[in-house]
PyMOL commands that place a pseudoatom at each C-alpha (Angstrom):
pseudoatom trace, name=CA, resn=MET, resi=1, chain=A, elem=C, hetatm=0, pos=[0.000, 0.000, 0.000]
pseudoatom trace, name=CA, resn=ALA, resi=2, chain=A, elem=C, hetatm=0, pos=[1.415, 3.397, -0.997]
pseudoatom trace, name=CA, resn=THR, resi=3, chain=A, elem=C, hetatm=0, pos=[1.821, 6.265, 1.445]
pseudoatom trace, name=CA, resn=GLN, resi=4, chain=A, elem=C, hetatm=0, pos=[1.175, 9.933, 0.738]
pseudoatom trace, name=CA, resn=THR, resi=5, chain=A, elem=C, hetatm=0, pos=[1.605, 13.099, 2.773]
pseudoatom trace, name=CA, resn=VAL, resi=6, chain=A, elem=C, hetatm=0, pos=[-1.865, 14.337, 3.753]
pseudoatom trace, name=CA, resn=TYR, resi=7, chain=A, elem=C, hetatm=0, pos=[-2.531, 17.555, 5.681]
pseudoatom trace, name=CA, resn=VAL, resi=8, chain=A, elem=C, hetatm=0, pos=[-5.003, 17.355, 8.580]
pseudoatom trace, name=CA, resn=GLU, resi=9, chain=A, elem=C, hetatm=0, pos=[-6.506, 20.482, 10.138]
pseudoatom trace, name=CA, resn=LEU, resi=10, chain=A, elem=C, hetatm=0, pos=[-5.717, 21.001, 13.822]
pseudoatom trace, name=CA, resn=LEU, resi=11, chain=A, elem=C, hetatm=0, pos=[-8.551, 22.257, 16.017]
pseudoatom trace, name=CA, resn=ASP, resi=12, chain=A, elem=C, hetatm=0, pos=[-8.428, 24.724, 18.925]
pseudoatom trace, name=CA, resn=GLU, resi=13, chain=A, elem=C, hetatm=0, pos=[-5.289, 26.487, 17.648]
pseudoatom trace, name=CA, resn=GLY, resi=14, chain=A, elem=C, hetatm=0, pos=[-6.695, 30.033, 17.259]
pseudoatom trace, name=CA, resn=VAL, resi=15, chain=A, elem=C, hetatm=0, pos=[-5.390, 30.210, 13.664]
pseudoatom trace, name=CA, resn=ASP, resi=16, chain=A, elem=C, hetatm=0, pos=[-5.445, 27.783, 10.734]
pseudoatom trace, name=CA, resn=VAL, resi=17, chain=A, elem=C, hetatm=0, pos=[-2.871, 25.068, 11.412]
pseudoatom trace, name=CA, resn=TRP, resi=18, chain=A, elem=C, hetatm=0, pos=[-2.335, 21.947, 9.299]
pseudoatom trace, name=CA, resn=ARG, resi=19, chain=A, elem=C, hetatm=0, pos=[-0.376, 18.847, 10.337]
pseudoatom trace, name=CA, resn=PRO, resi=20, chain=A, elem=C, hetatm=0, pos=[1.320, 16.859, 7.564]
pseudoatom trace, name=CA, resn=VAL, resi=21, chain=A, elem=C, hetatm=0, pos=[1.018, 13.112, 8.205]
pseudoatom trace, name=CA, resn=GLU, resi=22, chain=A, elem=C, hetatm=0, pos=[1.920, 10.001, 6.216]
pseudoatom trace, name=CA, resn=ALA, resi=23, chain=A, elem=C, hetatm=0, pos=[-1.349, 8.287, 5.251]
pseudoatom trace, name=CA, resn=ASP, resi=24, chain=A, elem=C, hetatm=0, pos=[-1.921, 4.944, 3.508]
pseudoatom trace, name=CA, resn=GLY, resi=25, chain=A, elem=C, hetatm=0, pos=[-4.064, 4.437, 0.445]
pseudoatom trace, name=CA, resn=GLY, resi=26, chain=A, elem=C, hetatm=0, pos=[-4.980, 6.511, -2.519]
pseudoatom trace, name=CA, resn=ASN, resi=27, chain=A, elem=C, hetatm=0, pos=[-7.850, 4.474, -3.978]
pseudoatom trace, name=CA, resn=GLY, resi=28, chain=A, elem=C, hetatm=0, pos=[-10.418, 6.954, -5.270]
pseudoatom trace, name=CA, resn=GLY, resi=29, chain=A, elem=C, hetatm=0, pos=[-8.835, 9.797, -3.309]
pseudoatom trace, name=CA, resn=THR, resi=30, chain=A, elem=C, hetatm=0, pos=[-9.300, 8.109, 0.078]
pseudoatom trace, name=CA, resn=TYR, resi=31, chain=A, elem=C, hetatm=0, pos=[-6.537, 7.660, 2.641]
pseudoatom trace, name=CA, resn=ARG, resi=32, chain=A, elem=C, hetatm=0, pos=[-6.203, 6.052, 6.072]
pseudoatom trace, name=CA, resn=LEU, resi=33, chain=A, elem=C, hetatm=0, pos=[-4.717, 8.461, 8.620]
pseudoatom trace, name=CA, resn=PRO, resi=34, chain=A, elem=C, hetatm=0, pos=[-2.067, 7.096, 10.987]
pseudoatom trace, name=CA, resn=VAL, resi=35, chain=A, elem=C, hetatm=0, pos=[-3.387, 5.582, 14.207]
pseudoatom trace, name=CA, resn=THR, resi=36, chain=A, elem=C, hetatm=0, pos=[-1.195, 7.758, 16.436]
pseudoatom trace, name=CA, resn=LYS, resi=37, chain=A, elem=C, hetatm=0, pos=[-0.742, 11.512, 16.711]
pseudoatom trace, name=CA, resn=ALA, resi=38, chain=A, elem=C, hetatm=0, pos=[1.761, 13.841, 18.327]
pseudoatom trace, name=CA, resn=GLY, resi=39, chain=A, elem=C, hetatm=0, pos=[1.068, 14.918, 21.902]
pseudoatom trace, name=CA, resn=GLU, resi=40, chain=A, elem=C, hetatm=0, pos=[-2.131, 16.717, 22.755]
pseudoatom trace, name=CA, resn=GLU, resi=41, chain=A, elem=C, hetatm=0, pos=[-3.050, 17.812, 19.225]
pseudoatom trace, name=CA, resn=ARG, resi=42, chain=A, elem=C, hetatm=0, pos=[-6.730, 17.693, 18.342]
pseudoatom trace, name=CA, resn=TRP, resi=43, chain=A, elem=C, hetatm=0, pos=[-7.194, 16.659, 14.703]
pseudoatom trace, name=CA, resn=ARG, resi=44, chain=A, elem=C, hetatm=0, pos=[-10.313, 17.416, 12.674]
pseudoatom trace, name=CA, resn=PHE, resi=45, chain=A, elem=C, hetatm=0, pos=[-10.484, 13.665, 11.929]
pseudoatom trace, name=CA, resn=PRO, resi=46, chain=A, elem=C, hetatm=0, pos=[-9.546, 11.071, 14.566]
pseudoatom trace, name=CA, resn=PRO, resi=47, chain=A, elem=C, hetatm=0, pos=[-6.346, 9.056, 14.073]
pseudoatom trace, name=CA, resn=GLY, resi=48, chain=A, elem=C, hetatm=0, pos=[-6.992, 5.925, 12.011]
pseudoatom trace, name=CA, resn=SER, resi=49, chain=A, elem=C, hetatm=0, pos=[-9.925, 7.504, 10.119]
pseudoatom trace, name=CA, resn=LEU, resi=50, chain=A, elem=C, hetatm=0, pos=[-10.541, 6.809, 6.446]
pseudoatom trace, name=CA, resn=VAL, resi=51, chain=A, elem=C, hetatm=0, pos=[-10.785, 10.251, 4.841]
pseudoatom trace, name=CA, resn=ARG, resi=52, chain=A, elem=C, hetatm=0, pos=[-11.507, 11.754, 1.429]
pseudoatom trace, name=CA, resn=CYS, resi=53, chain=A, elem=C, hetatm=0, pos=[-8.828, 14.166, 0.252]
pseudoatom trace, name=CA, resn=GLU, resi=54, chain=A, elem=C, hetatm=0, pos=[-8.473, 16.907, -2.340]
pseudoatom trace, name=CA, resn=TRP, resi=55, chain=A, elem=C, hetatm=0, pos=[-5.680, 19.147, -3.551]
pseudoatom trace, name=CA, resn=ARG, resi=56, chain=A, elem=C, hetatm=0, pos=[-5.584, 22.687, -2.088]
pseudoatom trace, name=CA, resn=ASN, resi=57, chain=A, elem=C, hetatm=0, pos=[-3.160, 25.593, -1.996]
pseudoatom trace, name=CA, resn=LEU, resi=58, chain=A, elem=C, hetatm=0, pos=[-1.733, 26.182, 1.485]
pseudoatom trace, name=CA, resn=SER, resi=59, chain=A, elem=C, hetatm=0, pos=[1.322, 28.110, 2.643]
pseudoatom trace, name=CA, resn=ASP, resi=60, chain=A, elem=C, hetatm=0, pos=[3.414, 25.000, 1.857]
pseudoatom trace, name=CA, resn=GLY, resi=61, chain=A, elem=C, hetatm=0, pos=[2.157, 25.084, -1.759]
pseudoatom trace, name=CA, resn=ARG, resi=62, chain=A, elem=C, hetatm=0, pos=[-0.287, 22.693, -3.405]
pseudoatom trace, name=CA, resn=VAL, resi=63, chain=A, elem=C, hetatm=0, pos=[-0.936, 19.846, -0.944]
pseudoatom trace, name=CA, resn=LEU, resi=64, chain=A, elem=C, hetatm=0, pos=[-3.368, 16.995, -0.367]
pseudoatom trace, name=CA, resn=VAL, resi=65, chain=A, elem=C, hetatm=0, pos=[-5.844, 17.921, 2.411]
pseudoatom trace, name=CA, resn=ALA, resi=66, chain=A, elem=C, hetatm=0, pos=[-8.257, 15.681, 4.342]
pseudoatom trace, name=CA, resn=VAL, resi=67, chain=A, elem=C, hetatm=0, pos=[-11.709, 17.208, 3.747]
pseudoatom trace, name=CA, resn=ASP, resi=68, chain=A, elem=C, hetatm=0, pos=[-14.307, 14.645, 4.853]
pseudoatom trace, name=CA, resn=PHE, resi=69, chain=A, elem=C, hetatm=0, pos=[-14.843, 11.124, 6.125]
pseudoatom trace, name=CA, resn=ALA, resi=70, chain=A, elem=C, hetatm=0, pos=[-14.835, 8.557, 3.303]
pseudoatom trace, name=CA, resn=ASP, resi=71, chain=A, elem=C, hetatm=0, pos=[-17.879, 6.355, 2.829]
for i in range(1, 71): cmd.bond("trace and resi %d" % i, "trace and resi %d" % (i + 1))
show_as sticks, trace
zoom trace
């Protein structure tokens, strides 16, 4: 299974913050987030979630962003 860097929004930060993580998958634009996270971060999607991703422009350039839970 291939891995891809996916950006996950962090909650409760006061400003927009995105955490790059290595996610598995890629079938139909869906990826499985890693099952662990760093410290006390609160991710928009829980670790281990299957998420739908799309390309967006962030400060790091054009990146793959988790946007919703996958069906």
